[in-house]
Every structure is written in C-alpha cells, then in structure tokens.
C-alpha positions, -999 to 999 in steps of 0.1 A, spaced: 65 17 -552 91 29 -577 92 66 -584 85 62 -621 54 40 -612 42 67 -588 47 94 -614 27 74 -640 -2 68 -615 -3 105 -607 -3 114 -643 -31 89 -650 -52 104 -621 -45 139 -634 -63 130 -666 -98 132 -651 -116 120 -682 -96 88 -684 -96 83 -646 -134 84 -643 -138 65 -675 -119 36 -659 -142 36 -628 -173 37 -650 -160 9 -671 -152 -12 -641 -187 -6 -627 -203 -17 -660 -180 -48 -661 -188 -58 -625 -225 -53 -631 -223 -75 -662 -205 -102 -643 -233 -102 -618 -260 -104 -645 -274 -137 -630 -281 -119 -598 -296 -88 -614 -316 -103 -642 -330 -138 -638 -363 -157 -641 -355 -176 -608 -358 -161 -573 -326 -152 -555 -338 -167 -523 -368 -188 -513 -381 -193 -477 -404 -223 -476 -417 -243 -447 -388 -233 -424 -361 -240 -450 -339 -218 -472 -334 -223 -509 -312 -206 -535 -327 -213 -569 -301 -192 -588 -274 -216 -576 -291 -249 -572 -319 -267 -591 -349 -277 -571 -377 -300 -582 -413 -288 -580 -420 -315 -555 -397 -297 -531 -424 -270 -527 -453 -294 -526 -459 -297 -563 -467 -328 -584 -439 -329 -609 -403 -341 -602 -389 -317 -628 -373 -283 -621 -398 -258 -607 -410 -231 -629 -410 -202 -605 -429 -179 -629 -459 -203 -630 -488 -191 -609 -493 -226 -594 -457 -228 -581 -459 -192 -568 -491 -200 -549 -475 -231 -534 -445 -212 -521 -465 -183 -508 -486 -206 -487 -456 -215 -465 -431 -188 -472 -419 -161 -496 -396 -154 -526 -370 -127 -532 -368 -118 -569 -339 -101 -586 -343 -65 -599 -352 -77 -634 -372 -109 -632 -361 -122 -667 -331 -140 -681 -318 -132 -716 -337 -161 -730 -370 -157 -711 -400 -154 -733 -425 -130 -717 -459 -145 -722 -482 -119 -705 -475 -90 -728 -505 -67 -735 -495 -63 -772 -475 -82 -798 -437 -80 -796 -416 -59 -798 -431 -39 -769 -418 -4 -762 -404 6 -728 -428 5 -700 -429 0 -662 -423 -38 -664 -398 -38 -693 -377 -7 -688 -361 -8 -723 -389 -28 -740 -387 -62 -756 -373 -75 -788 -393 -92 -816 -392 -125 -797 -407 -111 -765 -374 -111 -745 -365 -83 -721 -339 -59 -735 -324 -50 -701 -316 -87 -694 -302 -92 -729 -281 -61 -726 -266 -72 -693 -258 -107 -705 -246 -93 -739 -222 -69 -722 -208 -97 -702 -201 -119 -732 -186 -90 -752 -164 -77 -724 -151 -112 -715 -145 -120 -751 -126 -88 -756 -105 -91 -724 -95 -127 -731 -87 -120 -767 -67 -89 -758 -48 -107 -730 -38 -137 -750 -30 -116 -781 -8 -94 -760 12 -124 -747 17 -139 -782 24 -106 -798 49 -95 -771 68 -128 -774 69 -128 -812 79 -91 -814 106 -96 -787 122 -126 -805 121 -107 -838 136 -75 -825 162 -90 -802 177 -116 -826 172 -97 -858 189 -109 -889 175 -140 -906 151 -146 -877 136 -112 -882 135 -115 -920 117 -148 -920 93 -138 -893 84 -106 -912 77 -125 -944 54 -149 -924 35 -121 -908 30 -104 -942 15 -136 -956 -5 -144 -925 -19 -108 -921 -30 -109 -958 -54 -137 -953 -91 -126 -955 -102 -132 -919 -139 -125 -925 -141 -149 -955 -124 -176 -934 -149 -171 -907 -178 -174 -931 -163 -205 -946 -157 -221 -913 -191 -212 -900 -206 -234 -927 -186 -264 -915 -188 -261 -877 -214 -246 -853 -200 -212 -842 -196 -206 -805 -178 -184 -780 -146 -205 -777 -146 -213 -814 -147 -176 -823 -122 -168 -797 -97 -194 -809 -101 -183 -845 -96 -146 -837 -65 -154 -817 -49 -167 -848 -48 -132 -863 -52 -106 -836 -17 -110 -821 -2 -95 -852 -13 -60 -842 12 -59 -813 42 -74 -831 53 -43 -849 51 -21 -818 71 -45 -796 96 -53 -824 104 -16 -829 109 -10 -792 132 -41 -788 152 -31 -819 158 3 -803 165 -11 -768 189 -40 -776 217 -15 -786 216 4 -753 248 3 -733 233 -15 -703 221 -43 -726 255 -46 -742 271 -47 -708 248 -74 -696 256 -95 -727 293 -90 -722 290 -102 -686 275 -134 -698 239 -128 -689 216 -151 -708 193 -139 -736 162 -148 -716 173 -128 -686 182 -98 -707 149 -99 -724 130 -103 -692 149 -77 -671 162 -51 -694 144 -51 -728 108 -60 -722 101 -35 -695 109 -7 -721 87 -24 -747 58 -28 -723 53 9 -722 41 9 -758 22 -23 -754 2 -12 -723 -9 20 -741 -21 -1 -770 -41 -27 -750 -73 -6 -745 -75 0 -782 -70 -37 -789 -98 -45 -764 -120 -20 -783 -112 -36 -816 -120 -71 -802 -155 -60 -790 -161 -44 -824 -152 -75 -842 -175 -97 -822 -203 -73 -826 -198 -71 -864 -198 -109 -867 -230 -112 -847 -246 -85 -867 -238 -104 -899 -249 -137 -885 -215 -154 -883 -209 -149 -846 -225 -166 -816 -252 -192 -819 -288 -180 -825 -305 -169 -793 -272 -160 -775 -271 -126 -758 -252 -103 -781 -250 -66 -789 -246 -74 -826 -278 -94 -826 -296 -65 -809 -283 -42 -837 -295 -67 -863 -330 -67 -847 -330 -29 -848 -323 -30 -885 -350 -56 -891 -376 -37 -869 -374 -1 -879 -408 5 -864 -392 -3 -830 -364 23 -827 -357 14 -790 -339 -18 -802 -313 -1 -824 -309 29 -800 -302 6 -770 -276 -14 -788 -260 17 -804 -258 37 -772 -243 7 -753 -216 2 -778 -209 39 -781 -205 43 -743 -182 12 -739 -160 21 -768 -158 58 -758 -148 48 -723 -121 25 -736 -107 52 -759 -106 77 -730 -88 51 -708 -63 44 -736 -55 81 -741 -50 85 -703 -27 55 -702 -7 68 -732 -2 102 -716 8 86 -683 35 65 -699 47 94 -721 79 109 -704 75 141 -723 43 150 -705 46 165 -670 20 167 -643 -3 197 -645 
C-alpha cells in the first residue's frame, strides 16, 4: 500500500463520525439486498414428506404438497399450511410479507397502526410497512449507486477531455453543457411519462442524460491545473501519448475531487428518485418506493406512522451519506493532518 493511501485511510478512520456512518450505511445496504430473505410471503425452507423445498428460490405447484391445483402454492392459505404441517414443517422469514402482499386478516380497516404483527403498521392498501421499507431502500440505493457510478465515468471522461485539450474543444463543450444543463429535466420527465410507462431502467437512463454534468466542472478544473505541471510536460516531451498521460499522471490528481463528490452525488440521486415517486412520475404504481410512502403519509394525515417512517428513513440515509462524504473529503485534503 502506498504511503499516501495509508495516510488517507488513517485520516478517514480518525473521523469517527464518518467511519461509523460508513459501516451503518453498508449494514443497511446489505439488509436491503437481502430483503427477499427477510420479508417474504413464502417460506425460506419447507420440509415435506422427507424432501427439502426452497420456495423463495423456486416455484412449486400446490400438487407438490398434496393439493388439488397445479398452480403455484399459496403458502399463506390455511389449506396449504395444513397439508404441509401433516408431513413436515415450514421456516418463515422474519417478516412474513412481501412489499405487495395484501394482509387480509387485519382486525380493523387499513391503514393499521404499529402492532405486534405489523411492527411499523400498514399503508392504506393493507401492505406491511417494514416489507415496503426494505424493498424501497433496495430500489433507492441501487438506483443511486448505479446512477452515481455511470455519471462519474461519463463526467470524468468529459471533464478530462475538456481540461486536457482546452482551446476550441473546451469552448464547444462548455457551450454544449450550458445548453444541455438548461433543459427543464422535471418537465421532460413529466412529458415522457405521458408517452411511455415509467420504470426503473427508463428513469435511470433518463437521469443519466443529465446527472453527469455535475462532475464535469470539478474534473475540468483539476485537469486544467494539472496539465501544466512539469512532469506532465516532461512526459509529453518524451513522446508519451495523450491517453497514457491522462491515465497515469492527470486523472489520479483529478480523482481526489471526484471521489469526495461521489457521496453527495449519490445523495442527490436518491433524493431525485424520491421526489419523482412523490409527485407520481417515478416508478410504476405499486412499486416499493420511499417517495410513494411519503405521498401516502400526505394523503393519510390520520395515520402519522406512514409519513414518519418514510421521513426518518430518508433522513438517516442522507445524513449517513453526508457524514461519509465529509470524512472522505477530509481524508483527501492534504492540509489536514492526523489528530
């Protein structure tokens, strides 16, 4: 490990708030990735008549367990449960509901407040909030991570080309970015949503068209500064190609500012998806979404647990990302020493 990398890692660990925020964020992300194993309306494991079955992975017909219908078994049905319990047992996940499971045995009309069965209550369509929160976090975090990663690649490449070549290339690129960034993104999304059915990949592709602009200015400024350093001029004089100079000498310096900006870009991506879902121009109806939970909280003021759950979830995720970004920024700042 290079000494400068070791120093940055030590500086990051020295920032206790950012260090622990990273671990908490990773724990939440891993839990959301395993949402199918934590919240599901199918058993994790079934032991029946000497055989082993994994319903969360594979589809089994009701006839497999001695039923009458060749369709997929409904493990929440009392008849199917009785058939399995005659010759075996079932291992249920911690939360026996998926994000789209409609709970039919509630003791009162939905939305139901938190209780022993539904820890965070239900929404106005009788769906468990814990399950929707887990699946909604997975969608939001994956959306933000993919968007931030692809935007970083495009933004770094565009900023590096602008800053390194300068001149007419820089001038034309800057004019294009000024026009492109001036387009009303929200209005375009509203217009496109009336023409096509919105979805995860559709939203992701549309946001990628504009999100990369945020990194161009940062990378361009760093490359403009770095390209006039003596070692870059010496490499150019020795006949080293532009691609090699950018990859070996220029971009490593520009990556410092880029890496410190990424957590805030991720934060912005999650906020954009939540806002679109809240306004009704995001994911399809019924999809697990933090923005849809906020909209339900607005529409059901008599059920405050809906808005509080969504608000606290967003506040915790965004606060953790801000703390991580501050810690990364301090770790890459050469003016800050270890305390």
